BALOBA-1460 file (C-alpha; in Angstrom, 3 decimals):
// residues 331
<rec num="1" residu="m" x="82.653" y="-46.313" z="166.222"/>
<rec num="2" residu="y" x="80.276" y="-49.269" z="166.445"/>
<rec num="3" residu="a" x="81.185" y="-52.926" z="166.850"/>
<rec num="4" residu="i" x="79.611" y="-56.260" z="167.693"/>
<rec num="5" residu="t" x="80.134" y="-57.017" z="171.385"/>
<rec num="6" residu="v" x="79.307" y="-60.063" z="173.514"/>
<rec num="7" residu="h" x="77.621" y="-59.069" z="176.778"/>
<rec num="8" residu="e" x="77.834" y="-62.635" z="178.115"/>
<rec num="9" residu="p" x="78.764" y="-66.031" z="176.620"/>
<rec num="10" residu="g" x="75.865" y="-67.791" z="174.954"/>
<rec num="11" residu="g" x="73.827" y="-68.161" z="171.788"/>
<rec num="12" residu="p" x="73.734" y="-65.798" z="168.818"/>
<rec num="13" residu="d" x="71.399" y="-63.370" z="170.596"/>
<rec num="14" residu="v" x="74.189" y="-62.278" z="172.972"/>
<rec num="15" residu="l" x="75.760" y="-60.363" z="170.066"/>
<rec num="16" residu="r" x="75.079" y="-56.604" z="170.244"/>
<rec num="17" residu="w" x="75.871" y="-53.724" z="167.845"/>
<rec num="18" residu="t" x="77.134" y="-51.129" z="170.314"/>
<rec num="19" residu="e" x="79.325" y="-48.035" z="170.464"/>
<rec num="20" residu="v" x="82.931" y="-48.644" z="171.543"/>
<rec num="21" residu="p" x="86.139" y="-46.537" z="171.570"/>
<rec num="22" residu="d" x="87.961" y="-46.099" z="168.268"/>
<rec num="23" residu="p" x="91.176" y="-48.144" z="167.923"/>
<rec num="24" residu="v" x="94.528" y="-46.354" z="167.742"/>
<rec num="25" residu="a" x="97.410" y="-47.446" z="165.529"/>
<rec num="26" residu="g" x="100.415" y="-48.372" z="167.658"/>
<rec num="27" residu="p" x="103.981" y="-48.660" z="166.334"/>
<rec num="28" residu="g" x="104.026" y="-50.883" z="163.264"/>
<rec num="29" residu="e" x="100.231" y="-50.907" z="163.014"/>
<rec num="30" residu="v" x="97.581" y="-49.365" z="160.815"/>
<rec num="31" residu="v" x="93.912" y="-48.646" z="161.439"/>
<rec num="32" residu="v" x="91.627" y="-50.093" z="158.785"/>
<rec num="33" residu="e" x="88.150" y="-48.715" z="158.147"/>
<rec num="34" residu="v" x="86.321" y="-52.008" z="157.721"/>
<rec num="35" residu="a" x="84.194" y="-52.743" z="154.671"/>
<rec num="36" residu="a" x="83.579" y="-56.417" z="155.471"/>
<rec num="37" residu="s" x="84.538" y="-59.252" z="157.757"/>
<rec num="38" residu="a" x="83.529" y="-62.923" z="157.656"/>
<rec num="39" residu="v" x="82.073" y="-65.514" z="160.010"/>
<rec num="40" residu="n" x="84.406" y="-68.352" z="160.990"/>
<rec num="41" residu="r" x="83.775" y="-71.374" z="163.218"/>
<rec num="42" residu="a" x="86.204" y="-69.886" z="165.730"/>
<rec num="43" residu="d" x="83.894" y="-66.867" z="166.042"/>
<rec num="44" residu="l" x="81.063" y="-69.107" z="167.213"/>
<rec num="45" residu="m" x="83.350" y="-70.669" z="169.810"/>
<rec num="46" residu="q" x="84.488" y="-67.253" z="171.048"/>
<rec num="47" residu="r" x="80.874" y="-66.124" z="171.377"/>
<rec num="48" residu="q" x="80.214" y="-69.190" z="173.531"/>
<rec num="49" residu="g" x="83.172" y="-68.392" z="175.778"/>
<rec num="50" residu="l" x="85.195" y="-71.371" z="174.505"/>
<rec num="51" residu="y" x="87.898" y="-69.589" z="172.491"/>
<rec num="52" residu="p" x="89.267" y="-66.464" z="174.185"/>
<rec num="53" residu="p" x="91.487" y="-64.124" z="172.162"/>
<rec num="54" residu="p" x="95.267" y="-64.230" z="172.651"/>
<rec num="55" residu="r" x="96.720" y="-61.919" z="175.261"/>
<rec num="56" residu="g" x="96.743" y="-58.345" z="174.018"/>
<rec num="57" residu="a" x="94.313" y="-58.968" z="171.149"/>
<rec num="58" residu="s" x="90.966" y="-57.220" z="170.760"/>
<rec num="59" residu="e" x="88.058" y="-58.786" z="172.653"/>
<rec num="60" residu="i" x="85.862" y="-58.041" z="169.632"/>
<rec num="61" residu="i" x="85.170" y="-61.116" z="167.483"/>
<rec num="62" residu="g" x="86.522" y="-61.305" z="163.925"/>
<rec num="63" residu="l" x="89.644" y="-62.924" z="162.445"/>
<rec num="64" residu="e" x="89.766" y="-61.116" z="159.092"/>
<rec num="65" residu="c" x="88.556" y="-58.018" z="157.315"/>
<rec num="66" residu="s" x="88.802" y="-55.870" z="154.232"/>
<rec num="67" residu="g" x="88.646" y="-52.102" z="153.972"/>
<rec num="68" residu="r" x="90.684" y="-48.935" z="153.552"/>
<rec num="69" residu="i" x="93.616" y="-47.737" z="155.619"/>
<rec num="70" residu="a" x="92.489" y="-44.810" z="157.796"/>
<rec num="71" residu="a" x="95.666" y="-44.169" z="159.816"/>
<rec num="72" residu="l" x="99.318" y="-45.248" z="159.944"/>
<rec num="73" residu="g" x="101.266" y="-45.947" z="163.117"/>
<rec num="74" residu="e" x="104.894" y="-45.066" z="163.699"/>
<rec num="75" residu="g" x="107.358" y="-46.946" z="161.523"/>
<rec num="76" residu="v" x="104.882" y="-48.256" z="158.931"/>
<rec num="77" residu="a" x="106.294" y="-48.229" z="155.407"/>
<rec num="78" residu="g" x="104.914" y="-49.410" z="152.082"/>
<rec num="79" residu="w" x="101.304" y="-48.476" z="152.819"/>
<rec num="80" residu="q" x="99.359" y="-45.227" z="152.523"/>
<rec num="81" residu="v" x="96.138" y="-43.839" z="153.960"/>
<rec num="82" residu="g" x="93.353" y="-44.761" z="151.533"/>
<rec num="83" residu="d" x="94.941" y="-48.015" z="150.315"/>
<rec num="84" residu="e" x="92.422" y="-50.807" z="149.857"/>
<rec num="85" residu="v" x="93.541" y="-53.853" z="151.827"/>
<rec num="86" residu="c" x="92.466" y="-57.044" z="153.508"/>
<rec num="87" residu="a" x="94.006" y="-58.322" z="156.718"/>
<rec num="88" residu="l" x="94.528" y="-61.329" z="158.946"/>
<rec num="89" residu="l" x="93.477" y="-60.453" z="162.508"/>
<rec num="90" residu="a" x="93.825" y="-61.869" z="166.007"/>
<rec num="91" residu="g" x="90.470" y="-60.219" z="166.736"/>
<rec num="92" residu="g" x="88.469" y="-57.063" z="166.103"/>
<rec num="93" residu="g" x="86.985" y="-57.691" z="162.670"/>
<rec num="94" residu="y" x="83.316" y="-57.268" z="163.639"/>
<rec num="95" residu="a" x="83.680" y="-53.482" z="163.844"/>
<rec num="96" residu="q" x="83.746" y="-50.309" z="161.793"/>
<rec num="97" residu="k" x="87.498" y="-49.909" z="162.440"/>
<rec num="98" residu="v" x="90.301" y="-52.205" z="163.582"/>
<rec num="99" residu="a" x="93.995" y="-51.807" z="164.396"/>
<rec num="100" residu="v" x="96.213" y="-54.427" z="162.776"/>
<rec num="101" residu="p" x="99.973" y="-55.014" z="162.440"/>
<rec num="102" residu="a" x="101.108" y="-53.844" z="159.011"/>
<rec num="103" residu="a" x="102.819" y="-57.218" z="158.494"/>
<rec num="104" residu="q" x="99.368" y="-58.815" z="158.397"/>
<rec num="105" residu="l" x="98.058" y="-56.624" z="155.591"/>
<rec num="106" residu="l" x="97.479" y="-57.822" z="152.051"/>
<rec num="107" residu="p" x="96.526" y="-55.874" z="148.944"/>
<rec num="108" residu="i" x="93.154" y="-56.724" z="147.449"/>
<rec num="109" residu="p" x="93.797" y="-59.508" z="144.891"/>
<rec num="110" residu="a" x="93.329" y="-58.596" z="141.249"/>
<rec num="111" residu="g" x="89.762" y="-59.191" z="140.103"/>
<rec num="112" residu="v" x="88.273" y="-59.315" z="143.625"/>
<rec num="113" residu="d" x="85.997" y="-56.579" z="144.970"/>
<rec num="114" residu="l" x="86.566" y="-54.960" z="148.352"/>
<rec num="115" residu="v" x="83.706" y="-56.707" z="150.190"/>
<rec num="116" residu="t" x="84.480" y="-60.189" z="148.848"/>
<rec num="117" residu="a" x="88.106" y="-59.786" z="149.928"/>
<rec num="118" residu="g" x="86.893" y="-59.659" z="153.538"/>
<rec num="119" residu="g" x="86.520" y="-63.441" z="153.503"/>
<rec num="120" residu="l" x="89.925" y="-64.302" z="152.047"/>
<rec num="121" residu="p" x="92.734" y="-63.755" z="154.609"/>
<rec num="122" residu="e" x="91.777" y="-66.387" z="157.184"/>
<rec num="123" residu="v" x="91.184" y="-69.210" z="154.690"/>
<rec num="124" residu="a" x="94.172" y="-68.304" z="152.539"/>
<rec num="125" residu="c" x="96.583" y="-68.112" z="155.477"/>
<rec num="126" residu="t" x="95.180" y="-71.254" z="157.106"/>
<rec num="127" residu="v" x="95.403" y="-73.330" z="153.936"/>
<rec num="128" residu="w" x="98.816" y="-72.057" z="152.890"/>
<rec num="129" residu="s" x="100.429" y="-72.508" z="156.318"/>
<rec num="130" residu="n" x="98.975" y="-75.973" z="156.843"/>
<rec num="131" residu="v" x="98.638" y="-77.640" z="153.458"/>
<rec num="132" residu="v" x="101.759" y="-76.264" z="151.801"/>
<rec num="133" residu="a" x="104.159" y="-75.108" z="154.534"/>
<rec num="134" residu="a" x="103.458" y="-77.861" z="157.082"/>
<rec num="135" residu="g" x="101.903" y="-80.521" z="154.838"/>
<rec num="136" residu="r" x="104.428" y="-80.017" z="152.009"/>
<rec num="137" residu="l" x="101.831" y="-80.907" z="149.378"/>
<rec num="138" residu="t" x="103.350" y="-81.219" z="145.913"/>
<rec num="139" residu="a" x="102.146" y="-81.941" z="142.383"/>
<rec num="140" residu="g" x="101.075" y="-85.537" z="141.814"/>
<rec num="141" residu="e" x="100.231" y="-86.239" z="145.458"/>
<rec num="142" residu="t" x="96.750" y="-87.018" z="146.747"/>
<rec num="143" residu="f" x="95.187" y="-84.453" z="149.065"/>
<rec num="144" residu="l" x="92.110" y="-85.035" z="151.244"/>
<rec num="145" residu="v" x="90.221" y="-82.162" z="152.850"/>
<rec num="146" residu="q" x="87.611" y="-83.040" z="155.450"/>
<rec num="147" residu="g" x="84.633" y="-80.680" z="155.140"/>
<rec num="148" residu="g" x="85.216" y="-79.650" z="151.555"/>
<rec num="149" residu="s" x="82.206" y="-77.321" z="151.312"/>
<rec num="150" residu="s" x="83.318" y="-75.101" z="154.204"/>
<rec num="151" residu="g" x="85.119" y="-71.811" z="153.757"/>
<rec num="152" residu="i" x="88.496" y="-73.447" z="154.312"/>
<rec num="153" residu="g" x="87.486" y="-76.525" z="152.336"/>
<rec num="154" residu="t" x="86.379" y="-74.673" z="149.207"/>
<rec num="155" residu="h" x="89.638" y="-72.711" z="149.217"/>
<rec num="156" residu="a" x="91.814" y="-75.760" z="149.964"/>
<rec num="157" residu="i" x="90.330" y="-77.753" z="147.085"/>
<rec num="158" residu="q" x="91.225" y="-75.024" z="144.621"/>
<rec num="159" residu="v" x="94.735" y="-74.365" z="145.941"/>
<rec num="160" residu="a" x="95.597" y="-78.067" z="145.986"/>
<rec num="161" residu="a" x="94.289" y="-78.498" z="142.439"/>
<rec num="162" residu="a" x="96.284" y="-75.445" z="141.323"/>
<rec num="163" residu="l" x="99.404" y="-77.053" z="142.789"/>
<rec num="164" residu="g" x="98.790" y="-80.142" z="140.656"/>
<rec num="165" residu="a" x="97.570" y="-82.481" z="143.393"/>
<rec num="166" residu="r" x="94.795" y="-85.031" z="143.012"/>
<rec num="167" residu="v" x="92.075" y="-83.722" z="145.319"/>
<rec num="168" residu="a" x="89.584" y="-85.645" z="147.449"/>
<rec num="169" residu="a" x="86.955" y="-83.948" z="149.585"/>
<rec num="170" residu="t" x="84.270" y="-84.977" z="152.047"/>
<rec num="171" residu="a" x="80.869" y="-83.371" z="152.587"/>
<rec num="172" residu="g" x="77.541" y="-84.426" z="154.048"/>
<rec num="173" residu="a" x="74.999" y="-83.972" z="151.240"/>
<rec num="174" residu="p" x="74.862" y="-84.632" z="147.477"/>
<rec num="175" residu="d" x="74.614" y="-80.963" z="146.514"/>
<rec num="176" residu="r" x="77.670" y="-80.078" z="148.590"/>
<rec num="177" residu="l" x="79.606" y="-83.023" z="147.202"/>
<rec num="178" residu="e" x="78.801" y="-81.831" z="143.700"/>
<rec num="179" residu="r" x="79.973" y="-78.331" z="144.600"/>
<rec num="180" residu="c" x="83.292" y="-79.791" z="145.747"/>
<rec num="181" residu="r" x="83.589" y="-81.559" z="142.411"/>
<rec num="182" residu="t" x="82.996" y="-78.357" z="140.449"/>
<rec num="183" residu="l" x="85.775" y="-76.661" z="142.437"/>
<rec num="184" residu="g" x="88.316" y="-79.302" z="141.463"/>
<rec num="185" residu="a" x="87.822" y="-82.343" z="143.703"/>
<rec num="186" residu="e" x="88.275" y="-85.471" z="141.570"/>
<rec num="187" residu="i" x="87.139" y="-87.733" z="144.440"/>
<rec num="188" residu="v" x="84.117" y="-86.825" z="146.587"/>
<rec num="189" residu="i" x="83.036" y="-88.875" z="149.612"/>
<rec num="190" residu="d" x="80.028" y="-88.564" z="151.909"/>
<rec num="191" residu="y" x="81.512" y="-88.196" z="155.382"/>
<rec num="192" residu="h" x="78.781" y="-90.454" z="156.775"/>
<rec num="193" residu="d" x="80.424" y="-93.332" z="154.876"/>
<rec num="194" residu="d" x="83.713" y="-95.101" z="155.617"/>
<rec num="195" residu="v" x="85.947" y="-92.326" z="154.283"/>
<rec num="196" residu="a" x="89.207" y="-94.264" z="154.533"/>
<rec num="197" residu="a" x="87.774" y="-97.270" z="152.666"/>
<rec num="198" residu="e" x="86.229" y="-95.113" z="149.952"/>
<rec num="199" residu="l" x="89.443" y="-93.137" z="149.497"/>
<rec num="200" residu="k" x="91.556" y="-96.274" z="149.208"/>
<rec num="201" residu="k" x="89.112" y="-97.674" z="146.677"/>
<rec num="202" residu="a" x="89.433" y="-94.509" z="144.578"/>
<rec num="203" residu="t" x="93.246" y="-94.443" z="144.814"/>
<rec num="204" residu="d" x="94.032" y="-98.135" z="144.249"/>
<rec num="205" residu="g" x="94.834" y="-98.552" z="147.937"/>
<rec num="206" residu="h" x="97.214" y="-95.590" z="148.176"/>
<rec num="207" residu="g" x="95.256" y="-93.207" z="150.406"/>
<rec num="208" residu="a" x="96.089" y="-89.545" z="150.998"/>
<rec num="209" residu="d" x="99.557" y="-88.053" z="151.109"/>
<rec num="210" residu="v" x="98.211" y="-85.002" z="152.947"/>
<rec num="211" residu="i" x="94.989" y="-84.705" z="154.976"/>
<rec num="212" residu="l" x="93.580" y="-81.410" z="156.253"/>
<rec num="213" residu="d" x="91.226" y="-82.134" z="159.170"/>
<rec num="214" residu="n" x="89.006" y="-79.890" z="161.276"/>
<rec num="215" residu="m" x="87.376" y="-82.587" z="163.441"/>
<rec num="216" residu="g" x="90.220" y="-83.581" z="165.748"/>
<rec num="217" residu="a" x="89.599" y="-86.509" z="168.082"/>
<rec num="218" residu="n" x="86.571" y="-88.101" z="166.400"/>
<rec num="219" residu="g" x="88.338" y="-88.334" z="163.067"/>
<rec num="220" residu="l" x="91.779" y="-89.325" z="164.277"/>
<rec num="221" residu="a" x="91.627" y="-93.107" z="163.762"/>
<rec num="222" residu="a" x="89.962" y="-92.850" z="160.344"/>
<rec num="223" residu="n" x="92.467" y="-90.238" z="159.198"/>
<rec num="224" residu="i" x="95.429" y="-92.417" z="160.213"/>
<rec num="225" residu="d" x="93.811" y="-95.283" z="158.313"/>
<rec num="226" residu="a" x="93.410" y="-93.051" z="155.249"/>
<rec num="227" residu="l" x="97.038" y="-91.882" z="155.212"/>
<rec num="228" residu="a" x="99.354" y="-93.077" z="152.452"/>
<rec num="229" residu="p" x="102.908" y="-94.202" z="153.244"/>
<rec num="230" residu="d" x="104.885" y="-91.144" z="154.419"/>
<rec num="231" residu="g" x="101.555" y="-89.314" z="154.727"/>
<rec num="232" residu="r" x="101.016" y="-86.099" z="156.685"/>
<rec num="233" residu="l" x="97.882" y="-85.432" z="158.747"/>
<rec num="234" residu="v" x="97.403" y="-81.769" z="159.660"/>
<rec num="235" residu="i" x="94.739" y="-81.007" z="162.266"/>
<rec num="236" residu="i" x="93.337" y="-77.462" z="162.442"/>
<rec num="237" residu="g" x="90.125" y="-77.863" z="164.436"/>
<rec num="238" residu="l" x="88.438" y="-79.608" z="167.327"/>
<rec num="239" residu="q" x="84.831" y="-79.860" z="166.167"/>
<rec num="240" residu="g" x="84.934" y="-83.576" z="166.986"/>
<rec num="241" residu="g" x="86.665" y="-83.275" z="170.339"/>
<rec num="242" residu="a" x="90.104" y="-82.552" z="171.792"/>
<rec num="243" residu="k" x="91.196" y="-85.941" z="173.161"/>
<rec num="244" residu="g" x="91.513" y="-89.161" z="171.181"/>
<rec num="245" residu="e" x="93.486" y="-92.383" z="171.067"/>
<rec num="246" residu="l" x="96.410" y="-92.485" z="168.637"/>
<rec num="247" residu="d" x="97.516" y="-95.844" z="167.189"/>
<rec num="248" residu="i" x="101.247" y="-95.188" z="167.129"/>
<rec num="249" residu="g" x="101.888" y="-98.603" z="165.606"/>
<rec num="250" residu="a" x="99.772" y="-97.765" z="162.567"/>
<rec num="251" residu="l" x="101.533" y="-94.428" z="162.267"/>
<rec num="252" residu="l" x="104.960" y="-96.081" z="162.476"/>
<rec num="253" residu="r" x="104.105" y="-98.616" z="159.802"/>
<rec num="254" residu="k" x="103.136" y="-95.777" z="157.458"/>
<rec num="255" residu="r" x="106.026" y="-93.513" z="158.510"/>
<rec num="256" residu="g" x="103.278" y="-90.967" z="158.980"/>
<rec num="257" residu="s" x="103.150" y="-87.716" z="160.887"/>
<rec num="258" residu="v" x="100.449" y="-85.831" z="162.779"/>
<rec num="259" residu="t" x="100.685" y="-82.075" z="163.173"/>
<rec num="260" residu="a" x="98.270" y="-79.798" z="165.008"/>
<rec num="261" residu="m" x="98.615" y="-76.154" z="164.078"/>
<rec num="262" residu="g" x="96.872" y="-72.977" z="165.169"/>
<rec num="263" residu="l" x="97.075" y="-69.610" z="163.458"/>
<rec num="264" residu="r" x="95.477" y="-67.043" z="165.756"/>
<rec num="265" residu="g" x="97.971" y="-67.234" z="168.621"/>
<rec num="266" residu="r" x="101.125" y="-67.027" z="166.509"/>
<rec num="267" residu="p" x="103.425" y="-64.031" z="166.951"/>
<rec num="268" residu="v" x="103.480" y="-61.389" z="164.250"/>
<rec num="269" residu="d" x="107.184" y="-61.725" z="163.489"/>
<rec num="270" residu="g" x="109.696" y="-64.557" z="163.337"/>
<rec num="271" residu="p" x="110.069" y="-67.743" z="161.277"/>
<rec num="272" residu="n" x="106.686" y="-69.106" z="162.433"/>
<rec num="273" residu="g" x="104.950" y="-65.738" z="162.616"/>
<rec num="274" residu="k" x="101.894" y="-64.439" z="160.833"/>
<rec num="275" residu="g" x="103.957" y="-61.955" z="158.841"/>
<rec num="276" residu="r" x="105.831" y="-64.733" z="157.080"/>
<rec num="277" residu="i" x="102.604" y="-66.613" z="156.342"/>
<rec num="278" residu="v" x="100.971" y="-63.472" z="154.944"/>
<rec num="279" residu="s" x="104.025" y="-62.879" z="152.719"/>
<rec num="280" residu="g" x="103.782" y="-66.438" z="151.408"/>
<rec num="281" residu="v" x="100.100" y="-65.987" z="150.618"/>
<rec num="282" residu="r" x="100.801" y="-62.733" z="148.782"/>
<rec num="283" residu="e" x="103.594" y="-64.300" z="146.730"/>
<rec num="284" residu="q" x="102.048" y="-67.690" z="146.004"/>
<rec num="285" residu="v" x="98.253" y="-67.606" z="146.416"/>
<rec num="286" residu="w" x="97.346" y="-64.133" z="145.167"/>
<rec num="287" residu="p" x="98.667" y="-64.983" z="141.653"/>
<rec num="288" residu="m" x="96.379" y="-68.050" z="141.655"/>
<rec num="289" residu="i" x="93.433" y="-65.744" z="142.339"/>
<rec num="290" residu="a" x="94.566" y="-63.182" z="139.773"/>
<rec num="291" residu="d" x="94.695" y="-65.759" z="136.972"/>
<rec num="292" residu="g" x="91.460" y="-67.489" z="137.984"/>
<rec num="293" residu="r" x="92.801" y="-70.803" z="139.265"/>
<rec num="294" residu="v" x="91.405" y="-69.951" z="142.714"/>
<rec num="295" residu="r" x="88.323" y="-67.843" z="143.344"/>
<rec num="296" residu="p" x="86.574" y="-66.727" z="146.508"/>
<rec num="297" residu="i" x="83.451" y="-68.721" z="147.302"/>
<rec num="298" residu="v" x="80.825" y="-66.568" z="149.005"/>
<rec num="299" residu="h" x="77.617" y="-68.133" z="150.314"/>
<rec num="300" residu="g" x="76.036" y="-64.784" z="151.086"/>
<rec num="301" residu="t" x="76.315" y="-61.409" z="152.801"/>
<rec num="302" residu="v" x="74.704" y="-60.191" z="156.016"/>
<rec num="303" residu="a" x="74.697" y="-56.690" z="157.528"/>
<rec num="304" residu="m" x="77.258" y="-56.616" z="160.325"/>
<rec num="305" residu="e" x="74.660" y="-55.243" z="162.723"/>
<rec num="306" residu="d" x="72.779" y="-58.516" z="162.185"/>
<rec num="307" residu="a" x="75.755" y="-60.774" z="162.977"/>
<rec num="308" residu="a" x="73.502" y="-62.925" z="165.156"/>
<rec num="309" residu="r" x="71.592" y="-64.039" z="162.067"/>
<rec num="310" residu="a" x="74.837" y="-64.999" z="160.334"/>
<rec num="311" residu="h" x="75.952" y="-67.019" z="163.372"/>
<rec num="312" residu="r" x="72.632" y="-68.875" z="163.417"/>
<rec num="313" residu="q" x="72.941" y="-69.592" z="159.706"/>
<rec num="314" residu="l" x="76.415" y="-71.087" z="160.070"/>
<rec num="315" residu="e" x="75.349" y="-73.175" z="163.064"/>
<rec num="316" residu="e" x="72.334" y="-74.562" z="161.187"/>
<rec num="317" residu="g" x="74.598" y="-75.968" z="158.442"/>
<rec num="318" residu="g" x="74.411" y="-75.883" z="154.677"/>
<rec num="319" residu="v" x="76.712" y="-72.889" z="154.199"/>
<rec num="320" residu="v" x="79.059" y="-73.387" z="151.241"/>
<rec num="321" residu="g" x="82.085" y="-71.094" z="151.312"/>
<rec num="322" residu="k" x="82.092" y="-67.918" z="153.379"/>
<rec num="323" residu="l" x="79.397" y="-65.794" z="155.008"/>
<rec num="324" residu="l" x="80.404" y="-62.128" z="154.856"/>
<rec num="325" residu="l" x="79.460" y="-59.398" z="157.318"/>
<rec num="326" residu="v" x="79.183" y="-56.004" z="155.610"/>
<rec num="327" residu="t" x="79.528" y="-52.743" z="157.556"/>
<rec num="328" residu="p" x="77.023" y="-49.907" z="157.103"/>
<rec num="329" residu="g" x="77.863" y="-47.841" z="154.034"/>
<rec num="330" residu="a" x="80.335" y="-50.357" z="152.592"/>
<rec num="331" residu="p" x="80.516" y="-50.483" z="148.764"/>
């Protein structure tokens, strides 16, 4: 088979479409013939040598895919060769085939085509595990997502609105702010402004009960300021740095909490494993997609062989939703 490989850490041009050995389905795994994958910020970091895969995971970039099951490993039940699926991966998505634990498989949601589904598992599992499971967002609360026009942001806005929350979102340009509004954000804030002050103004001083943040250190103080009493800040990214100063006094006064959660390095099984998250997404999020409350937001598609162009596009900014990588011959 062919896959995108990285011959040395660096810019997008280090990505190469080369022939590699076919994956084999181990016990509890399936091999998926990939129709599409998607470009995530973590992929750019891995290409640069800053985000190595977990031990035992494929060195090939790619945290999600869609396609058809080509082979079943020992002990796999409930799936058949030829089933159309999408999957959460620890790596390997930028390829014509990938081996994946069966517990991380999802059926294609009703009303979604096979290629579009390639950009759903990572955002759906990230948002569900952080906003709902860890953040405990409920109807009537105020939810703030930093970077609302991103792949995760566009999905988080819709899920939070479907849960009955009041949604606020940040973005860096008027057109992207308007896109957030059309997806269900009642409050939109330019992230160049004082986000905490603007949010408090829009919520009569309350702030956000749950904040989903991808910036890390640079946004820490402002996010604590924006939290409502008993608020929950969930950090999922380090685009703004890994080390920051935490005002514990401010957090104590608000009875707030800060949680930092990763998805890629989790085990497959167990109470905090990917299998349980995937099951929650299938039970709770897929019905939202089936009835139209949540829809995939796709910025565009790029041939997988030209993954370098997709990486450049994401780095340049302006992408709203997901960029999909489509394998040769995919429908």
